[in-house]
mmCIF file of the N, C-alpha and C atoms, coordinates in Angstrom:
data_MODEL
# 
_entry.id   MODEL 
# 
loop_
_atom_site.group_PDB 
_atom_site.id 
_atom_site.type_symbol 
_atom_site.label_atom_id 
_atom_site.label_alt_id 
_atom_site.label_comp_id 
_atom_site.label_asym_id 
_atom_site.label_entity_id 
_atom_site.label_seq_id 
_atom_site.pdbx_PDB_ins_code 
_atom_site.Cartn_x 
_atom_site.Cartn_y 
_atom_site.Cartn_z 
_atom_site.occupancy 
_atom_site.B_iso_or_equiv 
_atom_site.pdbx_formal_charge 
_atom_site.auth_seq_id 
_atom_site.auth_comp_id 
_atom_site.auth_asym_id 
_atom_site.auth_atom_id 
_atom_site.pdbx_PDB_model_num 
ATOM 1   N N  . UNK A 1 1  ? -0.610  -6.025  -14.404 1.00 0.00 ? 1  UNK A N  1 
ATOM 2   C CA . UNK A 1 1  ? -0.388  -5.157  -13.269 1.00 0.00 ? 1  UNK A CA 1 
ATOM 3   C C  . UNK A 1 1  ? -1.464  -4.069  -13.259 1.00 0.00 ? 1  UNK A C  1 
ATOM 4   N N  . UNK A 1 2  ? -2.037  -3.803  -12.084 1.00 0.00 ? 2  UNK A N  1 
ATOM 5   C CA . UNK A 1 2  ? -3.070  -2.774  -12.010 1.00 0.00 ? 2  UNK A CA 1 
ATOM 6   C C  . UNK A 1 2  ? -2.518  -1.381  -12.289 1.00 0.00 ? 2  UNK A C  1 
ATOM 7   N N  . UNK A 1 3  ? -3.392  -0.527  -12.785 1.00 0.00 ? 3  UNK A N  1 
ATOM 8   C CA . UNK A 1 3  ? -3.021  0.858   -13.062 1.00 0.00 ? 3  UNK A CA 1 
ATOM 9   C C  . UNK A 1 3  ? -3.362  1.696   -11.832 1.00 0.00 ? 3  UNK A C  1 
ATOM 10  N N  . UNK A 1 4  ? -2.448  1.747   -10.872 1.00 0.00 ? 4  UNK A N  1 
ATOM 11  C CA . UNK A 1 4  ? -2.672  2.439   -9.602  1.00 0.00 ? 4  UNK A CA 1 
ATOM 12  C C  . UNK A 1 4  ? -2.435  3.936   -9.780  1.00 0.00 ? 4  UNK A C  1 
ATOM 13  N N  . UNK A 1 5  ? -3.408  4.732   -9.364  1.00 0.00 ? 5  UNK A N  1 
ATOM 14  C CA . UNK A 1 5  ? -3.292  6.185   -9.433  1.00 0.00 ? 5  UNK A CA 1 
ATOM 15  C C  . UNK A 1 5  ? -2.813  6.690   -8.074  1.00 0.00 ? 5  UNK A C  1 
ATOM 16  N N  . UNK A 1 6  ? -1.537  6.974   -7.977  1.00 0.00 ? 6  UNK A N  1 
ATOM 17  C CA . UNK A 1 6  ? -0.917  7.356   -6.709  1.00 0.00 ? 6  UNK A CA 1 
ATOM 18  C C  . UNK A 1 6  ? -1.377  8.720   -6.209  1.00 0.00 ? 6  UNK A C  1 
ATOM 19  N N  . UNK A 1 7  ? -2.103  9.475   -7.028  1.00 0.00 ? 7  UNK A N  1 
ATOM 20  C CA . UNK A 1 7  ? -2.645  10.755  -6.562  1.00 0.00 ? 7  UNK A CA 1 
ATOM 21  C C  . UNK A 1 7  ? -3.668  10.545  -5.448  1.00 0.00 ? 7  UNK A C  1 
ATOM 22  N N  . UNK A 1 8  ? -4.237  9.344   -5.351  1.00 0.00 ? 8  UNK A N  1 
ATOM 23  C CA . UNK A 1 8  ? -5.236  9.027   -4.331  1.00 0.00 ? 8  UNK A CA 1 
ATOM 24  C C  . UNK A 1 8  ? -4.602  8.488   -3.047  1.00 0.00 ? 8  UNK A C  1 
ATOM 25  N N  . UNK A 1 9  ? -3.309  8.266   -3.058  1.00 0.00 ? 9  UNK A N  1 
ATOM 26  C CA . UNK A 1 9  ? -2.616  7.620   -1.938  1.00 0.00 ? 9  UNK A CA 1 
ATOM 27  C C  . UNK A 1 9  ? -2.232  8.608   -0.842  1.00 0.00 ? 9  UNK A C  1 
ATOM 28  N N  . UNK A 1 10 ? -2.171  8.124   0.406   1.00 0.00 ? 10 UNK A N  1 
ATOM 29  C CA . UNK A 1 10 ? -1.591  8.963   1.463   1.00 0.00 ? 10 UNK A CA 1 
ATOM 30  C C  . UNK A 1 10 ? -0.145  9.303   1.099   1.00 0.00 ? 10 UNK A C  1 
ATOM 31  N N  . UNK A 1 11 ? 0.352   10.414  1.606   1.00 0.00 ? 11 UNK A N  1 
ATOM 32  C CA . UNK A 1 11 ? 1.692   10.887  1.245   1.00 0.00 ? 11 UNK A CA 1 
ATOM 33  C C  . UNK A 1 11 ? 2.782   9.851   1.535   1.00 0.00 ? 11 UNK A C  1 
ATOM 34  N N  . UNK A 1 12 ? 2.647   9.103   2.624   1.00 0.00 ? 12 UNK A N  1 
ATOM 35  C CA . UNK A 1 12 ? 3.683   8.136   2.995   1.00 0.00 ? 12 UNK A CA 1 
ATOM 36  C C  . UNK A 1 12 ? 3.382   6.711   2.534   1.00 0.00 ? 12 UNK A C  1 
ATOM 37  N N  . UNK A 1 13 ? 2.384   6.540   1.655   1.00 0.00 ? 13 UNK A N  1 
ATOM 38  C CA . UNK A 1 13 ? 2.083   5.200   1.128   1.00 0.00 ? 13 UNK A CA 1 
ATOM 39  C C  . UNK A 1 13 ? 3.205   4.738   0.213   1.00 0.00 ? 13 UNK A C  1 
ATOM 40  N N  . UNK A 1 14 ? 3.634   3.503   0.393   1.00 0.00 ? 14 UNK A N  1 
ATOM 41  C CA . UNK A 1 14 ? 4.726   2.965   -0.417  1.00 0.00 ? 14 UNK A CA 1 
ATOM 42  C C  . UNK A 1 14 ? 4.262   1.812   -1.303  1.00 0.00 ? 14 UNK A C  1 
ATOM 43  N N  . UNK A 1 15 ? 3.177   1.125   -0.870  1.00 0.00 ? 15 UNK A N  1 
ATOM 44  C CA . UNK A 1 15 ? 2.670   -0.026  -1.618  1.00 0.00 ? 15 UNK A CA 1 
ATOM 45  C C  . UNK A 1 15 ? 1.151   0.027   -1.699  1.00 0.00 ? 15 UNK A C  1 
ATOM 46  N N  . UNK A 1 16 ? 0.617   -0.626  -2.718  1.00 0.00 ? 16 UNK A N  1 
ATOM 47  C CA . UNK A 1 16 ? -0.826  -0.823  -2.894  1.00 0.00 ? 16 UNK A CA 1 
ATOM 48  C C  . UNK A 1 16 ? -1.009  -2.298  -3.181  1.00 0.00 ? 16 UNK A C  1 
ATOM 49  N N  . UNK A 1 17 ? -2.054  -2.897  -2.613  1.00 0.00 ? 17 UNK A N  1 
ATOM 50  C CA . UNK A 1 17 ? -2.329  -4.310  -2.883  1.00 0.00 ? 17 UNK A CA 1 
ATOM 51  C C  . UNK A 1 17 ? -3.781  -4.635  -2.574  1.00 0.00 ? 17 UNK A C  1 
ATOM 52  N N  . UNK A 1 18 ? -4.239  -5.725  -3.161  1.00 0.00 ? 18 UNK A N  1 
ATOM 53  C CA . UNK A 1 18 ? -5.574  -6.261  -2.914  1.00 0.00 ? 18 UNK A CA 1 
ATOM 54  C C  . UNK A 1 18 ? -5.418  -7.498  -2.040  1.00 0.00 ? 18 UNK A C  1 
ATOM 55  N N  . UNK A 1 19 ? -6.321  -7.666  -1.063  1.00 0.00 ? 19 UNK A N  1 
ATOM 56  C CA . UNK A 1 19 ? -6.260  -8.868  -0.227  1.00 0.00 ? 19 UNK A CA 1 
ATOM 57  C C  . UNK A 1 19 ? -7.143  -9.965  -0.817  1.00 0.00 ? 19 UNK A C  1 
ATOM 58  N N  . UNK A 1 20 ? -7.121  -11.135 -0.194  1.00 0.00 ? 20 UNK A N  1 
ATOM 59  C CA . UNK A 1 20 ? -7.850  -12.287 -0.752  1.00 0.00 ? 20 UNK A CA 1 
ATOM 60  C C  . UNK A 1 20 ? -9.357  -12.078 -0.761  1.00 0.00 ? 20 UNK A C  1 
ATOM 61  N N  . UNK A 1 21 ? -9.857  -11.109 0.022   1.00 0.00 ? 21 UNK A N  1 
ATOM 62  C CA . UNK A 1 21 ? -11.292 -10.820 0.044   1.00 0.00 ? 21 UNK A CA 1 
ATOM 63  C C  . UNK A 1 21 ? -11.687 -9.753  -0.970  1.00 0.00 ? 21 UNK A C  1 
ATOM 64  N N  . UNK A 1 22 ? -10.718 -9.255  -1.739  1.00 0.00 ? 22 UNK A N  1 
ATOM 65  C CA . UNK A 1 22 ? -10.995 -8.266  -2.778  1.00 0.00 ? 22 UNK A CA 1 
ATOM 66  C C  . UNK A 1 22 ? -10.892 -6.823  -2.338  1.00 0.00 ? 22 UNK A C  1 
ATOM 67  N N  . UNK A 1 23 ? -10.498 -6.581  -1.090  1.00 0.00 ? 23 UNK A N  1 
ATOM 68  C CA . UNK A 1 23 ? -10.332 -5.214  -0.609  1.00 0.00 ? 23 UNK A CA 1 
ATOM 69  C C  . UNK A 1 23 ? -8.943  -4.693  -0.938  1.00 0.00 ? 23 UNK A C  1 
ATOM 70  N N  . UNK A 1 24 ? -8.861  -3.458  -1.384  1.00 0.00 ? 24 UNK A N  1 
ATOM 71  C CA . UNK A 1 24 ? -7.568  -2.847  -1.713  1.00 0.00 ? 24 UNK A CA 1 
ATOM 72  C C  . UNK A 1 24 ? -7.127  -1.955  -0.561  1.00 0.00 ? 24 UNK A C  1 
ATOM 73  N N  . UNK A 1 25 ? -5.811  -1.874  -0.373  1.00 0.00 ? 25 UNK A N  1 
ATOM 74  C CA . UNK A 1 25 ? -5.256  -1.063  0.711   1.00 0.00 ? 25 UNK A CA 1 
ATOM 75  C C  . UNK A 1 25 ? -3.944  -0.415  0.299   1.00 0.00 ? 25 UNK A C  1 
ATOM 76  N N  . UNK A 1 26 ? -3.688  0.737   0.925   1.00 0.00 ? 26 UNK A N  1 
ATOM 77  C CA . UNK A 1 26 ? -2.376  1.384   0.852   1.00 0.00 ? 26 UNK A CA 1 
ATOM 78  C C  . UNK A 1 26 ? -1.580  0.881   2.049   1.00 0.00 ? 26 UNK A C  1 
ATOM 79  N N  . UNK A 1 27 ? -0.309  0.656   1.863   1.00 0.00 ? 27 UNK A N  1 
ATOM 80  C CA . UNK A 1 27 ? 0.581   0.270   2.954   1.00 0.00 ? 27 UNK A CA 1 
ATOM 81  C C  . UNK A 1 27 ? 1.673   1.323   3.030   1.00 0.00 ? 27 UNK A C  1 
ATOM 82  N N  . UNK A 1 28 ? 1.875   1.837   4.233   1.00 0.00 ? 28 UNK A N  1 
ATOM 83  C CA . UNK A 1 28 ? 2.785   2.969   4.419   1.00 0.00 ? 28 UNK A CA 1 
ATOM 84  C C  . UNK A 1 28 ? 4.155   2.524   4.904   1.00 0.00 ? 28 UNK A C  1 
ATOM 85  N N  . UNK A 1 29 ? 5.131   3.383   4.686   1.00 0.00 ? 29 UNK A N  1 
ATOM 86  C CA . UNK A 1 29 ? 6.499   3.138   5.116   1.00 0.00 ? 29 UNK A CA 1 
ATOM 87  C C  . UNK A 1 29 ? 6.531   3.056   6.637   1.00 0.00 ? 29 UNK A C  1 
ATOM 88  N N  . UNK A 1 30 ? 7.229   2.071   7.203   1.00 0.00 ? 30 UNK A N  1 
ATOM 89  C CA . UNK A 1 30 ? 7.335   1.988   8.666   1.00 0.00 ? 30 UNK A CA 1 
ATOM 90  C C  . UNK A 1 30 ? 7.991   3.242   9.243   1.00 0.00 ? 30 UNK A C  1 
ATOM 91  N N  . UNK A 1 31 ? 7.611   3.564   10.455  1.00 0.00 ? 31 UNK A N  1 
ATOM 92  C CA . UNK A 1 31 ? 8.111   4.740   11.152  1.00 0.00 ? 31 UNK A CA 1 
ATOM 93  C C  . UNK A 1 31 ? 9.079   4.295   12.238  1.00 0.00 ? 31 UNK A C  1 
ATOM 94  N N  . UNK A 1 32 ? 10.337  4.683   12.135  1.00 0.00 ? 32 UNK A N  1 
ATOM 95  C CA . UNK A 1 32 ? 11.338  4.351   13.147  1.00 0.00 ? 32 UNK A CA 1 
ATOM 96  C C  . UNK A 1 32 ? 11.320  5.465   14.186  1.00 0.00 ? 32 UNK A C  1 
ATOM 97  N N  . UNK A 1 33 ? 11.054  5.071   15.421  1.00 0.00 ? 33 UNK A N  1 
ATOM 98  C CA . UNK A 1 33 ? 10.967  6.062   16.494  1.00 0.00 ? 33 UNK A CA 1 
ATOM 99  C C  . UNK A 1 33 ? 12.361  6.397   17.021  1.00 0.00 ? 33 UNK A C  1 
ATOM 100 N N  . UNK A 1 34 ? 12.634  7.684   17.270  1.00 0.00 ? 34 UNK A N  1 
ATOM 101 C CA . UNK A 1 34 ? 13.940  8.085   17.813  1.00 0.00 ? 34 UNK A CA 1 
ATOM 102 C C  . UNK A 1 34 ? 14.213  7.408   19.165  1.00 0.00 ? 34 UNK A C  1 
ATOM 103 N N  . UNK A 1 35 ? 15.468  7.100   19.394  1.00 0.00 ? 35 UNK A N  1 
ATOM 104 C CA . UNK A 1 35 ? 15.938  6.516   20.657  1.00 0.00 ? 35 UNK A CA 1 
ATOM 105 C C  . UNK A 1 35 ? 15.374  5.132   20.932  1.00 0.00 ? 35 UNK A C  1 
ATOM 106 N N  . UNK A 1 36 ? 14.980  4.427   19.881  1.00 0.00 ? 36 UNK A N  1 
ATOM 107 C CA . UNK A 1 36 ? 14.501  3.055   20.030  1.00 0.00 ? 36 UNK A CA 1 
ATOM 108 C C  . UNK A 1 36 ? 15.234  2.184   19.027  1.00 0.00 ? 36 UNK A C  1 
ATOM 109 N N  . UNK A 1 37 ? 15.058  0.890   19.164  1.00 0.00 ? 37 UNK A N  1 
ATOM 110 C CA . UNK A 1 37 ? 15.652  -0.029  18.194  1.00 0.00 ? 37 UNK A CA 1 
ATOM 111 C C  . UNK A 1 37 ? 14.573  -0.858  17.501  1.00 0.00 ? 37 UNK A C  1 
ATOM 112 N N  . UNK A 1 38 ? 13.403  -0.252  17.288  1.00 0.00 ? 38 UNK A N  1 
ATOM 113 C CA . UNK A 1 38 ? 12.320  -0.939  16.586  1.00 0.00 ? 38 UNK A CA 1 
ATOM 114 C C  . UNK A 1 38 ? 11.519  0.087   15.784  1.00 0.00 ? 38 UNK A C  1 
ATOM 115 N N  . UNK A 1 39 ? 10.660  -0.409  14.905  1.00 0.00 ? 39 UNK A N  1 
ATOM 116 C CA . UNK A 1 39 ? 9.850   0.468   14.077  1.00 0.00 ? 39 UNK A CA 1 
ATOM 117 C C  . UNK A 1 39 ? 8.385   0.103   14.222  1.00 0.00 ? 39 UNK A C  1 
ATOM 118 N N  . UNK A 1 40 ? 7.536   1.051   13.873  1.00 0.00 ? 40 UNK A N  1 
ATOM 119 C CA . UNK A 1 40 ? 6.094   0.861   13.916  1.00 0.00 ? 40 UNK A CA 1 
ATOM 120 C C  . UNK A 1 40 ? 5.555   0.908   12.501  1.00 0.00 ? 40 UNK A C  1 
ATOM 121 N N  . UNK A 1 41 ? 4.605   0.052   12.223  1.00 0.00 ? 41 UNK A N  1 
ATOM 122 C CA . UNK A 1 41 ? 3.945   0.069   10.930  1.00 0.00 ? 41 UNK A CA 1 
ATOM 123 C C  . UNK A 1 41 ? 2.478   0.407   11.147  1.00 0.00 ? 41 UNK A C  1 
ATOM 124 N N  . UNK A 1 42 ? 2.016   1.419   10.468  1.00 0.00 ? 42 UNK A N  1 
ATOM 125 C CA . UNK A 1 42 ? 0.613   1.828   10.590  1.00 0.00 ? 42 UNK A CA 1 
ATOM 126 C C  . UNK A 1 42 ? -0.290  0.770   9.967   1.00 0.00 ? 42 UNK A C  1 
ATOM 127 N N  . UNK A 1 43 ? -1.511  0.776   10.392  1.00 0.00 ? 43 UNK A N  1 
ATOM 128 C CA . UNK A 1 43 ? -2.502  -0.123  9.811   1.00 0.00 ? 43 UNK A CA 1 
ATOM 129 C C  . UNK A 1 43 ? -2.691  0.215   8.333   1.00 0.00 ? 43 UNK A C  1 
ATOM 130 N N  . UNK A 1 44 ? -3.015  -0.784  7.506   1.00 0.00 ? 44 UNK A N  1 
ATOM 131 C CA . UNK A 1 44 ? -3.296  -0.496  6.098   1.00 0.00 ? 44 UNK A CA 1 
ATOM 132 C C  . UNK A 1 44 ? -4.463  0.487   5.980   1.00 0.00 ? 44 UNK A C  1 
ATOM 133 N N  . UNK A 1 45 ? -4.403  1.328   4.969   1.00 0.00 ? 45 UNK A N  1 
ATOM 134 C CA . UNK A 1 45 ? -5.427  2.340   4.723   1.00 0.00 ? 45 UNK A CA 1 
ATOM 135 C C  . UNK A 1 45 ? -6.277  1.865   3.541   1.00 0.00 ? 45 UNK A C  1 
ATOM 136 N N  . UNK A 1 46 ? -7.612  1.838   3.688   1.00 0.00 ? 46 UNK A N  1 
ATOM 137 C CA . UNK A 1 46 ? -8.451  1.432   2.554   1.00 0.00 ? 46 UNK A CA 1 
ATOM 138 C C  . UNK A 1 46 ? -8.135  2.249   1.307   1.00 0.00 ? 46 UNK A C  1 
ATOM 139 N N  . UNK A 1 47 ? -8.176  1.576   0.161   1.00 0.00 ? 47 UNK A N  1 
ATOM 140 C CA . UNK A 1 47 ? -7.834  2.210   -1.115  1.00 0.00 ? 47 UNK A CA 1 
ATOM 141 C C  . UNK A 1 47 ? -8.816  1.779   -2.194  1.00 0.00 ? 47 UNK A C  1 
ATOM 142 N N  . UNK A 1 48 ? -8.888  2.525   -3.284  1.00 0.00 ? 48 UNK A N  1 
ATOM 143 C CA . UNK A 1 48 ? -9.700  2.100   -4.426  1.00 0.00 ? 48 UNK A CA 1 
ATOM 144 C C  . UNK A 1 48 ? -9.103  0.834   -5.037  1.00 0.00 ? 48 UNK A C  1 
ATOM 145 N N  . UNK A 1 49 ? -9.929  0.038   -5.690  1.00 0.00 ? 49 UNK A N  1 
ATOM 146 C CA . UNK A 1 49 ? -9.424  -1.186  -6.338  1.00 0.00 ? 49 UNK A CA 1 
ATOM 147 C C  . UNK A 1 49 ? -8.866  -0.910  -7.731  1.00 0.00 ? 49 UNK A C  1 
ATOM 148 N N  . UNK A 1 50 ? -9.160  0.256   -8.276  1.00 0.00 ? 50 UNK A N  1 
ATOM 149 C CA . UNK A 1 50 ? -8.702  0.632   -9.621  1.00 0.00 ? 50 UNK A CA 1 
ATOM 150 C C  . UNK A 1 50 ? -9.061  -0.429  -10.661 1.00 0.00 ? 50 UNK A C  1 
ATOM 151 N N  . UNK A 1 51 ? -10.189 -1.121  -10.440 1.00 0.00 ? 51 UNK A N  1 
ATOM 152 C CA . UNK A 1 51 ? -10.670 -2.108  -11.403 1.00 0.00 ? 51 UNK A CA 1 
ATOM 153 C C  . UNK A 1 51 ? -9.888  -3.404  -11.428 1.00 0.00 ? 51 UNK A C  1 
ATOM 154 N N  . UNK A 1 52 ? -9.035  -3.643  -10.439 1.00 0.00 ? 52 UNK A N  1 
ATOM 155 C CA . UNK A 1 52 ? -8.224  -4.866  -10.420 1.00 0.00 ? 52 UNK A CA 1 
ATOM 156 C C  . UNK A 1 52 ? -9.115  -6.089  -10.307 1.00 0.00 ? 52 UNK A C  1 
ATOM 157 N N  . UNK A 1 53 ? -8.866  -7.086  -11.149 1.00 0.00 ? 53 UNK A N  1 
ATOM 158 C CA . UNK A 1 53 ? -9.677  -8.307  -11.115 1.00 0.00 ? 53 UNK A CA 1 
ATOM 159 C C  . UNK A 1 53 ? -8.824  -9.560  -11.259 1.00 0.00 ? 53 UNK A C  1 
ATOM 160 N N  . UNK A 1 54 ? -7.518  -9.446  -11.082 1.00 0.00 ? 54 UNK A N  1 
ATOM 161 C CA . UNK A 1 54 ? -6.627  -10.591 -11.230 1.00 0.00 ? 54 UNK A CA 1 
ATOM 162 C C  . UNK A 1 54 ? -6.415  -11.342 -9.934  1.00 0.00 ? 54 UNK A C  1 
ATOM 163 N N  . UNK A 1 55 ? -5.371  -12.134 -9.896  1.00 0.00 ? 55 UNK A N  1 
ATOM 164 C CA . UNK A 1 55 ? -4.982  -12.908 -8.726  1.00 0.00 ? 55 UNK A CA 1 
ATOM 165 C C  . UNK A 1 55 ? -4.467  -11.958 -7.652  1.00 0.00 ? 55 UNK A C  1 
ATOM 166 N N  . UNK A 1 56 ? -5.104  -11.946 -6.495  1.00 0.00 ? 56 UNK A N  1 
ATOM 167 C CA . UNK A 1 56 ? -4.726  -11.014 -5.433  1.00 0.00 ? 56 UNK A CA 1 
ATOM 168 C C  . UNK A 1 56 ? -3.271  -11.183 -5.020  1.00 0.00 ? 56 UNK A C  1 
ATOM 169 N N  . UNK A 1 57 ? -2.713  -12.387 -5.176  1.00 0.00 ? 57 UNK A N  1 
ATOM 170 C CA . UNK A 1 57 ? -1.320  -12.639 -4.792  1.00 0.00 ? 57 UNK A CA 1 
ATOM 171 C C  . UNK A 1 57 ? -0.335  -11.921 -5.708  1.00 0.00 ? 57 UNK A C  1 
ATOM 172 N N  . UNK A 1 58 ? -0.827  -11.440 -6.839  1.00 0.00 ? 58 UNK A N  1 
ATOM 173 C CA . UNK A 1 58 ? 0.033   -10.728 -7.789  1.00 0.00 ? 58 UNK A CA 1 
ATOM 174 C C  . UNK A 1 58 ? -0.325  -9.247  -7.882  1.00 0.00 ? 58 UNK A C  1 
ATOM 175 N N  . UNK A 1 59 ? -1.046  -8.738  -6.878  1.00 0.00 ? 59 UNK A N  1 
ATOM 176 C CA . UNK A 1 59 ? -1.532  -7.362  -6.962  1.00 0.00 ? 59 UNK A CA 1 
ATOM 177 C C  . UNK A 1 59 ? -0.583  -6.321  -6.376  1.00 0.00 ? 59 UNK A C  1 
ATOM 178 N N  . UNK A 1 60 ? 0.424   -6.727  -5.638  1.00 0.00 ? 60 UNK A N  1 
ATOM 179 C CA . UNK A 1 60 ? 1.305   -5.773  -4.963  1.00 0.00 ? 60 UNK A CA 1 
ATOM 180 C C  . UNK A 1 60 ? 2.011   -4.858  -5.967  1.00 0.00 ? 60 UNK A C  1 
ATOM 181 N N  . UNK A 1 61 ? 1.864   -3.553  -5.747  1.00 0.00 ? 61 UNK A N  1 
ATOM 182 C CA . UNK A 1 61 ? 2.515   -2.543  -6.590  1.00 0.00 ? 61 UNK A CA 1 
ATOM 183 C C  . UNK A 1 61 ? 3.286   -1.610  -5.675  1.00 0.00 ? 61 UNK A C  1 
ATOM 184 N N  . UNK A 1 62 ? 4.560   -1.405  -5.977  1.00 0.00 ? 62 UNK A N  1 
ATOM 185 C CA . UNK A 1 62 ? 5.381   -0.494  -5.188  1.00 0.00 ? 62 UNK A CA 1 
ATOM 186 C C  . UNK A 1 62 ? 5.400   0.873   -5.844  1.00 0.00 ? 62 UNK A C  1 
ATOM 187 N N  . UNK A 1 63 ? 5.306   1.880   -5.017  1.00 0.00 ? 63 UNK A N  1 
ATOM 188 C CA . UNK A 1 63 ? 5.382   3.265   -5.498  1.00 0.00 ? 63 UNK A CA 1 
ATOM 189 C C  . UNK A 1 63 ? 6.836   3.584   -5.796  1.00 0.00 ? 63 UNK A C  1 
ATOM 190 N N  . UNK A 1 64 ? 7.083   4.141   -6.954  1.00 0.00 ? 64 UNK A N  1 
ATOM 191 C CA . UNK A 1 64 ? 8.446   4.534   -7.320  1.00 0.00 ? 64 UNK A CA 1 
ATOM 192 C C  . UNK A 1 64 ? 8.583   6.030   -7.121  1.00 0.00 ? 64 UNK A C  1 
ATOM 193 N N  . UNK A 1 65 ? 9.336   6.391   -6.126  1.00 0.00 ? 65 UNK A N  1 
ATOM 194 C CA . UNK A 1 65 ? 9.520   7.795   -5.788  1.00 0.00 ? 65 UNK A CA 1 
ATOM 195 C C  . UNK A 1 65 ? 10.579  8.416   -6.694  1.00 0.00 ? 65 UNK A C  1 
ATOM 196 N N  . UNK A 1 66 ? 10.355  9.653   -7.040  1.00 0.00 ? 66 UNK A N  1 
ATOM 197 C CA . UNK A 1 66 ? 11.297  10.340  -7.927  1.00 0.00 ? 66 UNK A CA 1 
ATOM 198 C C  . UNK A 1 66 ? 12.235  11.210  -7.147  1.00 0.00 ? 66 UNK A C  1 
# 
């Protein structure tokens, strides 16, 4: 598992992962809009790779909030 430094993440980032092309991204919590019955998900935000070199399919790391 990669050693993700969450100090570099946007405040609402919930996940970090690498895609099949080797690019790393932060993924943020979906935003539920008031008075609607659907949610919006922001585009992934570019992130450092933190030296990850494994299988991209196993790169997903969830942020554990305290």
